[in-house]
Short mmCIF file of the C-alpha atoms (twelve columns), coordinates in Angstrom:
data_MODEL
# 
_entry.id   MODEL 
# 
loop_
_atom_site.group_PDB 
_atom_site.id 
_atom_site.type_symbol 
_atom_site.label_atom_id 
_atom_site.label_alt_id 
_atom_site.label_comp_id 
_atom_site.label_asym_id 
_atom_site.label_seq_id 
_atom_site.Cartn_x 
_atom_site.Cartn_y 
_atom_site.Cartn_z 
_atom_site.pdbx_PDB_model_num 
ATOM 1  C CA . MET A 1  0.000   0.000   0.000   1 
ATOM 2  C CA . LEU A 2  1.324   3.420   -0.920  1 
ATOM 3  C CA . VAL A 3  0.724   6.281   1.459   1 
ATOM 4  C CA . GLY A 4  1.239   10.012  1.109   1 
ATOM 5  C CA . LYS A 5  2.232   12.268  -1.717  1 
ATOM 6  C CA . PRO A 6  5.676   10.679  -2.348  1 
ATOM 7  C CA . GLY A 7  4.164   7.190   -2.537  1 
ATOM 8  C CA . LEU A 8  1.447   8.221   -4.971  1 
ATOM 9  C CA . ARG A 9  3.828   10.239  -7.115  1 
ATOM 10 C CA . GLY A 10 6.244   7.293   -7.282  1 
ATOM 11 C CA . TYR A 11 3.451   4.931   -8.323  1 
ATOM 12 C CA . PHE A 12 2.442   7.099   -11.281 1 
ATOM 13 C CA . GLU A 13 6.059   7.793   -12.266 1 
ATOM 14 C CA . ARG A 14 6.791   4.042   -12.371 1 
ATOM 15 C CA . ALA A 15 3.585   3.384   -14.329 1 
ATOM 16 C CA . PHE A 16 4.513   5.957   -16.966 1 
ATOM 17 C CA . LYS A 17 8.090   4.633   -17.250 1 
ATOM 18 C CA . ALA A 18 6.866   1.024   -17.635 1 
ATOM 19 C CA . LEU A 19 4.877   1.910   -20.754 1 
ATOM 20 C CA . PRO A 20 6.676   4.818   -22.455 1 
ATOM 21 C CA . GLY A 21 4.546   6.728   -24.940 1 
ATOM 22 C CA . HIS A 22 1.395   4.961   -23.811 1 
ATOM 23 C CA . LYS A 23 -2.126  6.265   -24.264 1 
ATOM 24 C CA . VAL A 24 -5.172  5.683   -22.115 1 
ATOM 25 C CA . ALA A 25 -8.692  5.386   -23.499 1 
ATOM 26 C CA . PHE A 26 -11.458 5.479   -20.898 1 
ATOM 27 C CA . GLY A 27 -14.462 3.225   -21.361 1 
ATOM 28 C CA . GLU A 28 -17.594 3.195   -19.252 1 
ATOM 29 C CA . GLN A 29 -17.225 4.920   -15.924 1 
ATOM 30 C CA . VAL A 30 -19.490 5.745   -13.023 1 
ATOM 31 C CA . ILE A 31 -18.882 8.872   -10.943 1 
ATOM 32 C CA . ARG A 32 -20.645 9.333   -7.634  1 
ATOM 33 C CA . VAL A 33 -20.345 12.442  -5.465  1 
ATOM 34 C CA . TYR A 34 -21.118 12.388  -1.756  1 
ATOM 35 C CA . GLY A 35 -20.443 15.874  -0.412  1 
ATOM 36 C CA . ASP A 36 -16.678 16.341  -0.355  1 
ATOM 37 C CA . VAL A 37 -15.967 12.733  -1.452  1 
ATOM 38 C CA . ALA A 38 -16.286 11.380  -5.010  1 
ATOM 39 C CA . ILE A 39 -15.786 7.862   -6.357  1 
ATOM 40 C CA . ASN A 40 -14.974 7.148   -9.999  1 
ATOM 41 C CA . SER A 41 -14.911 3.527   -11.149 1 
ATOM 42 C CA . GLY A 42 -14.888 1.916   -14.546 1 
ATOM 43 C CA . TYR A 43 -12.466 0.580   -17.094 1 
ATOM 44 C CA . TYR A 44 -9.771  1.885   -19.375 1 
ATOM 45 C CA . THR A 45 -7.377  0.492   -21.951 1 
ATOM 46 C CA . PHE A 46 -3.679  1.284   -22.062 1 
ATOM 47 C CA . SER A 47 -2.160  1.127   -25.553 1 
ATOM 48 C CA . TYR A 48 1.533   1.286   -26.383 1 
ATOM 49 C CA . LEU A 49 4.171   -0.019  -28.770 1 
ATOM 50 C CA . LYS A 50 6.478   -2.860  -27.809 1 
ATOM 51 C CA . ASP A 51 9.217   -3.745  -30.283 1 
ATOM 52 C CA . GLY A 52 7.269   -1.731  -32.874 1 
ATOM 53 C CA . GLN A 53 4.101   -3.787  -32.365 1 
ATOM 54 C CA . PRO A 54 0.883   -2.292  -30.949 1 
ATOM 55 C CA . GLN A 55 -0.096  -3.715  -27.572 1 
ATOM 56 C CA . SER A 56 -3.033  -3.061  -25.275 1 
ATOM 57 C CA . ILE A 57 -3.928  -3.774  -21.674 1 
ATOM 58 C CA . PRO A 58 -7.585  -3.495  -20.704 1 
ATOM 59 C CA . ALA A 59 -7.937  -2.719  -17.005 1 
ATOM 60 C CA . ARG A 60 -10.495 -1.758  -14.410 1 
ATOM 61 C CA . TYR A 61 -9.986  1.047   -11.928 1 
ATOM 62 C CA . SER A 62 -11.367 3.038   -9.056  1 
ATOM 63 C CA . PHE A 63 -10.393 6.467   -7.798  1 
ATOM 64 C CA . VAL A 64 -11.597 8.063   -4.582  1 
ATOM 65 C CA . TYR A 65 -11.254 11.829  -4.350  1 
ATOM 66 C CA . ARG A 66 -11.713 14.263  -1.490  1 
ATOM 67 C CA . LYS A 67 -12.294 17.955  -1.980  1 
ATOM 68 C CA . ARG A 68 -9.789  20.010  0.028   1 
ATOM 69 C CA . ASP A 69 -9.552  23.778  -0.235  1 
ATOM 70 C CA . GLY A 70 -11.638 23.679  -3.427  1 
ATOM 71 C CA . ASN A 71 -9.452  21.044  -5.148  1 
ATOM 72 C CA . TRP A 72 -10.295 17.385  -5.744  1 
ATOM 73 C CA . MET A 73 -7.388  15.282  -4.485  1 
ATOM 74 C CA . ILE A 74 -6.857  11.554  -5.024  1 
ATOM 75 C CA . VAL A 75 -7.035  9.773   -1.674  1 
ATOM 76 C CA . ASP A 76 -7.276  6.194   -2.945  1 
ATOM 77 C CA . HIS A 77 -6.707  4.430   -6.271  1 
ATOM 78 C CA . HIS A 78 -6.833  0.866   -7.535  1 
ATOM 79 C CA . SER A 79 -6.135  -0.471  -11.013 1 
ATOM 80 C CA . SER A 80 -5.810  -4.033  -12.219 1 
ATOM 81 C CA . ALA A 81 -5.709  -5.803  -15.555 1 
ATOM 82 C CA . MET A 82 -9.034  -7.264  -16.645 1 
ATOM 83 C CA . PRO A 83 -9.164  -10.992 -15.939 1 
ATOM 84 C CA . THR A 84 -9.035  -13.323 -18.912 1 
ATOM 85 C CA . PRO A 85 -12.545 -14.527 -19.768 1 
ATOM 86 C CA . PRO A 86 -13.166 -18.191 -18.881 1 
ATOM 87 C CA . LYS A 87 -12.963 -20.680 -21.738 1 
# 
């Protein structure tokens, strides 16, 4: 579990380095706002080139935000690759 600004920053820096030049396309998402807390969950697909070949990773995610001093800040995040459908 990553905690605090340095932990979160490091997570995103590592994610961007792992897939250089990647793009993210958001699919369906649901955003719910409860006062100063908001939850966004859904799926997205990361696309990138590996050895000149297009690759993609479909994943699901959730973000929890809290409004502080007028700004929405990420307070929790989860992302994981979509499971392979059963055969």
